Backbone as CSV, one residue per row, in Angstrom:
resi,resn,N_x,N_y,N_z,CA_x,CA_y,CA_z,C_x,C_y,C_z
1,MET,126.067,93.317,58.362,126.390,92.266,57.429,127.407,91.340,58.072
2,CYS,127.309,90.073,57.778,128.156,89.072,58.418,129.332,88.620,57.579
3,GLY,129.565,89.199,56.435,130.632,88.681,55.600,131.398,89.747,54.852
4,ILE,132.579,89.339,54.408,133.434,90.175,53.571,133.849,89.309,52.392
5,VAL,133.872,89.898,51.211,134.270,89.166,50.014,135.306,89.989,49.259
6,GLY,136.280,89.312,48.663,137.291,89.981,47.848,137.413,89.280,46.507
7,VAL,137.666,90.056,45.450,137.793,89.491,44.107,138.964,90.155,43.392
8,VAL,139.804,89.330,42.764,140.855,89.802,41.865,140.595,89.102,40.539
9,SER,140.484,89.865,39.461,140.068,89.297,38.188,140.741,90.008,37.022
10,GLN,140.626,89.437,35.850,141.079,90.078,34.619,139.997,90.993,34.046
11,THR,138.794,90.910,34.600,137.654,91.701,34.131,137.112,92.541,35.285
12,PRO,136.246,93.518,35.013,135.678,94.342,36.085,134.985,93.491,37.155
13,VAL,135.140,93.893,38.410,134.651,93.087,39.535,133.375,93.619,40.176
14,ASN,132.862,94.775,39.768,131.730,95.368,40.475,130.512,94.447,40.515
15,GLN,130.145,93.819,39.408,128.977,92.939,39.398,129.221,91.669,40.206
16,LEU,130.432,91.117,40.136,130.759,89.932,40.937,130.626,90.220,42.427
17,LEU,131.110,91.386,42.861,131.010,91.760,44.270,129.556,91.950,44.681
18,TYR,128.773,92.597,43.848,127.345,92.796,44.123,126.649,91.444,44.290
19,ASP,126.871,90.532,43.349,126.243,89.211,43.415,126.665,88.454,44.673
20,ALA,127.939,88.539,45.035,128.423,87.869,46.244,127.771,88.453,47.490
21,LEU,127.606,89.774,47.532,126.970,90.406,48.688,125.513,89.984,48.819
22,LEU,124.817,89.813,47.699,123.438,89.321,47.760,123.385,87.944,48.421
23,LEU,124.367,87.100,48.116,124.406,85.762,48.707,124.780,85.791,50.187
24,LEU,125.556,86.784,50.607,126.009,86.871,51.995,125.020,87.564,52.929
25,GLN,124.141,88.398,52.379,123.290,89.218,53.249,122.322,88.362,54.062
26,HIS,121.897,88.907,55.158,120.925,88.239,56.015,119.815,89.223,56.357
27,ARG,118.774,88.766,56.978,117.592,89.596,57.219,117.869,90.806,58.089
28,GLY,118.811,90.735,59.000,119.084,91.839,59.907,120.093,92.841,59.381
29,GLN,120.457,92.731,58.126,121.490,93.600,57.547,121.111,95.064,57.667
30,ASP,122.107,95.890,57.980,121.826,97.323,58.099,122.674,98.180,57.186
31,ALA,123.698,97.625,56.522,124.553,98.428,55.643,125.334,97.523,54.699
32,ALA,125.814,98.119,53.598,126.633,97.397,52.628,127.576,98.385,51.960
33,GLY,128.712,97.874,51.468,129.661,98.740,50.777,130.557,97.950,49.847
34,ILE,131.048,98.632,48.814,132.003,98.052,47.871,133.110,99.067,47.644
35,ALA,134.359,98.578,47.608,135.510,99.408,47.246,136.263,98.680,46.140
36,THR,136.641,99.412,45.091,137.381,98.830,43.979,138.637,99.643,43.709
37,ASN,139.574,99.021,42.978,140.827,99.690,42.622,141.029,99.602,41.122
38,HIS,141.337,100.758,40.515,141.603,100.833,39.078,142.745,101.811,38.854
39,SER,143.854,101.333,38.321,145.023,102.185,38.037,145.462,102.985,39.263
40,SER,145.583,102.310,40.395,146.009,102.918,41.665,145.037,103.958,42.208
41,MET,143.801,103.973,41.716,142.757,104.872,42.226,141.660,104.015,42.851
42,PHE,141.241,104.379,44.058,140.183,103.657,44.741,138.841,104.345,44.541
43,SER,137.803,103.532,44.361,136.422,104.007,44.330,135.676,103.260,45.414
44,MET,134.752,103.940,46.089,134.027,103.312,47.184,132.617,103.863,47.248
45,TYR,131.671,102.980,47.559,130.311,103.413,47.831,129.769,102.544,48.952
46,LYS,129.111,103.168,49.924,128.487,102.441,51.027,127.259,103.216,51.477
47,ALA,126.311,102.490,52.044,125.098,103.123,52.560,124.363,102.125,53.443
48,ASN,123.404,102.618,54.190,122.561,101.769,55.023,121.486,101.119,54.170
49,GLY,121.150,99.870,54.481,120.075,99.176,53.788,120.517,97.849,53.209
50,LEU,119.576,97.184,52.555,119.848,95.920,51.886,120.659,96.168,50.621
51,VAL,121.406,95.167,50.199,122.273,95.296,49.028,121.486,95.813,47.828
52,ARG,120.327,95.227,47.555,119.546,95.631,46.373,119.068,97.074,46.459
53,ASP,118.958,97.616,47.674,118.523,99.000,47.852,119.694,99.979,47.885
54,VAL,120.856,99.514,48.292,122.032,100.381,48.431,122.645,100.714,47.077
55,PHE,122.796,99.718,46.211,123.533,99.905,44.961,122.597,100.119,43.781
56,ARG,122.639,101.297,43.222,121.892,101.651,42.013,122.860,101.611,40.829
57,THR,122.341,101.687,39.626,123.175,101.634,38.422,124.268,102.684,38.451
58,ARG,123.934,103.908,38.846,124.942,104.981,38.861,126.063,104.675,39.850
59,ASN,125.726,104.036,40.982,126.751,103.656,41.953,127.648,102.562,41.393
60,MET,127.052,101.590,40.735,127.818,100.477,40.187,128.760,100.945,39.084
61,ARG,128.336,101.891,38.276,129.191,102.404,37.193,130.424,103.115,37.735
62,SER,130.303,103.704,38.908,131.441,104.436,39.480,132.474,103.504,40.110
63,LEU,132.126,102.250,40.303,133.015,101.282,40.954,133.827,100.535,39.899
64,GLN,134.807,101.197,39.341,135.623,100.629,38.272,136.845,99.922,38.839
65,GLY,137.282,98.886,38.148,138.504,98.204,38.544,138.374,96.701,38.495
66,ASN,139.524,96.028,38.517,139.585,94.571,38.469,139.939,93.957,39.816
67,THR,139.982,94.775,40.862,140.239,94.320,42.222,139.271,95.039,43.141
68,GLY,138.679,94.310,44.084,137.762,94.982,44.996,137.361,94.118,46.171
69,ILE,136.743,94.773,47.145,136.201,94.088,48.317,134.791,94.600,48.566
70,GLY,133.999,93.780,49.214,132.640,94.171,49.571,132.320,93.706,50.971
71,HIS,131.419,94.432,51.616,130.960,94.028,52.954,129.480,94.312,53.088
């Protein structure tokens, strides 16, 4: 992946990060990941593949918080 995105918000950031990663991905992409922070606890999920294939509903639900980064 060729980009990194960060979001700080008053609302949960998992969907915003996912949408941003879809816009950043390119055809040769081989992996994607998101890390979020909620109450001083970090959650992270990463895997090989395209963004739409890496993140499933169960993965997105585990990424809680109003601050996060994606790659």
